[in-house]
N, C-alpha and C positions, 0 to 999 in steps of 0.2 A: 734277676734270678740268682740263686746261690751257685757259687762256683763248684763245678763237678757234681752237681745234684742230678737227679734223674731228668728233671726238666731241662737242665743245661745240655745234657748229652742228647736228649731227644731233639732239641733245637739244632744242635750241631749236626746230627744225623740228617735232619731235614735240609740243612744248607748244603751238605755234601751231596745228597740226592739231587737237589736242584741243580748244582754245578754239573753233575754227571749228565743229566738229561738236557739241560739248556746250553752247556758248553761243548757238546760233542762235535759241533761243526768247526771248532778251532783247529783241529788237526788238519782238516781239509784246507782251511784258510792259510795255515802256516806252510803246508806243502805246496800250495799254488804259488805263494809269494816267493818261496825259496828254490823252486824246481830248476831254475837255470843257473844257479850258483855252483861253484866247485864243491865237491863233497865235504871238504874240510870246513868250508864256510857255512854249509847248511846246518851243522850242529850248533854253531855260534848263533845263527839266525833263530833257530828253534828256541834256544834258551833266552836270548836277549829279547826276542819278540814276545815270548810267553811271559817273561818277568815284567817287561814294559806294560803289557796288556793288564797284568794282575795289579800293578801299581796304579794305573789309571782307573781300573775297576774298583780298587780299594777306596781311593779318594771319592769316586762317584757314589759308592755304596754308603760310605760314612756321611756324605752330604745328604743323601736321601734319608738315612736314619734320622738325621737332625731335622730335615724338612717334615718328616712324618709326625713330628711333635706338634706341628701347626694344626689347629682345629679343622676338621673336615678332610684333611689329606689322607688319613688312615682309611676312611671310607672310600675315597677316590682310588687310592692305591689298591685296596682290596678288590674293587670292581674291575680295575684294569688287569689285575692278576688273575681273576676269574676268566676274563676274556683270553688271556695268554694260555691258561690251562686248556681252555676249549680249543684254541687254535693249534695247540701242540698235538692234539688228537686228530687233527685234520690238515696237517702240514703237507703241502705239495712240494715236490722237488723244485728248487729254484737255483738258477745259475748265478752265484755271487759274482759281481763284477770286480774280481781281484786279479790284477795283472801280475805276471811274474816280473820280479825286479832283476836288474843287472849287476847290482853291487850290494854288499852286506847291509849298509845303513839304509839304503833305499828299501830293502826287503823288510827290515825291522820297522821302519816308518809305516810301510804299507800294512803290516800285521797289526800294529797298535791302532792306527786310524780305523781300519776295517772292524777290529774287535770292539772299539768304542762305539761304532755305529750299530753293530749287531748286538751289543751286550745290555741294552736297556732292560729287556725282560729279566735277565739274570740279576741285575742290580736291584730292581724293585722286589723280586722274589726273595733275595738274600736279606735285604733290609727288613722285609716283613717277617721272615722267619727268625731273625735275630731279636726282634721285639725291643729295639733300643739298646742292646748290649754290644758295645764296640768290640769287646774281647771276642765274642762269638763271630763277629764279622771278620776280624783279622784271622782267627783260627780257621774258619771256613775257607777263606781265600788262600791261606797258606797250604791247606790240604788240597785245594784245587789245582795248584801248580803241577804236581806230578800227574794229576788226572789229565790236564791239558797237554803236557809234554809227552807222556808215555802212553796214557790209556785211551785217548779219544778215539783212535782208529779202531781199537778192539771194541769199545763201547758202541760205536756206530754199527759195527757188524752184528753185535749182540742184539741191538735194538731192532735191526732189520730181521734177524732170525727169530727173536722172541719179543713180539710187540707188547707183551704184558709189561715189560720194563717201562715202556712209554706211558701205559695206563697207571702204573705205580707212581711215576713222576708227576703225571697230571693230577693224580689224587693228592699227592703231597702239596702241589701248588694250590689246588682248590681248598684244601684244609688250611693252609697258611693264609690264603685270602680271606676265608671265613673268620679266622681268628683276628686278622687285621680289622675287619669290619666290626667285630664285637669289641675290640679294644678302643674303638672310637668312643670317647667319653659320653656323648649324649645318647648313643645307642646302649652302652652298658648301663647307664642310669635309667633309661627307659624300661629295660627288662629287669631292672633292680639286681643286676649281676647274678641272676638265677642260674645255678650250675646246670640244672636239667635243661632249661631252655637253650643255654649256650651249646651244650653237647648235641642236642637235637638239631639245632640250626647248622652246626658244622657237619654233622652226618648227612643231613638232607641236602645241603648245598653241594657237598662233595659228590654224593650219589647222583644228583641232577646233572652236574657237569660231565661226569663220566658217561651217564646215559645219553645225554645230548650229543656228546662226541661220538659215541658208538653208533647212534642212529644216523648222524650226518655222514660218518665214514661208510656205513652200509649203503646209504643213498647214493653216495659218490661212486662206490664200486658198482652198484646196479646200473648207473648211468653209463659208466665206462663199458660195462658188459654189453649194454644195448647198442652202443656205437659200433662195437666190433661184431 
């Protein structure tokens, strides 16, 4: 896509939104790993851990961007991303097994390893939104550094207070997933790259994921209410 075109900025906005929704837990992760260190070292851990995690995630995302060029993998990646979008709307609180470290480098290592394990959904989503553009991947991940370091705790509180943010994020993921599926060459050829069909498909898929997530969430809340 053309540099600094409307399409470029829309894709970049999607990547940033994906990072905001899917990387929100990083602040909790960093805080847990660094909580027993002296205050002076905690700031270093926050920066080194976040930067190390971003470097690992950058390499992983660039690798996935390259892998998605293999026939069939765009379809698989799109289906996986649809499942991630659905799960995002029905996430249950989980206690991450992240132990507090006793020294700076142990804390940094803990953050990087845990982030790599937790970040697969983010990697697939960013790679799909970038649509093969490496510059978009790098820009999106650079923008995500201050989000992870400064903004994650605020974003987590906002998402708890305003659940609509999660629905917007899930919608972006579902939209990105449907575009990935349509970019699979044999699917694009099958529908003859018809613009109307493409837009209809993306709108319907996104709406179905949001509706399914809403219904599942309502069912879960009803079951919890019955238990009490």
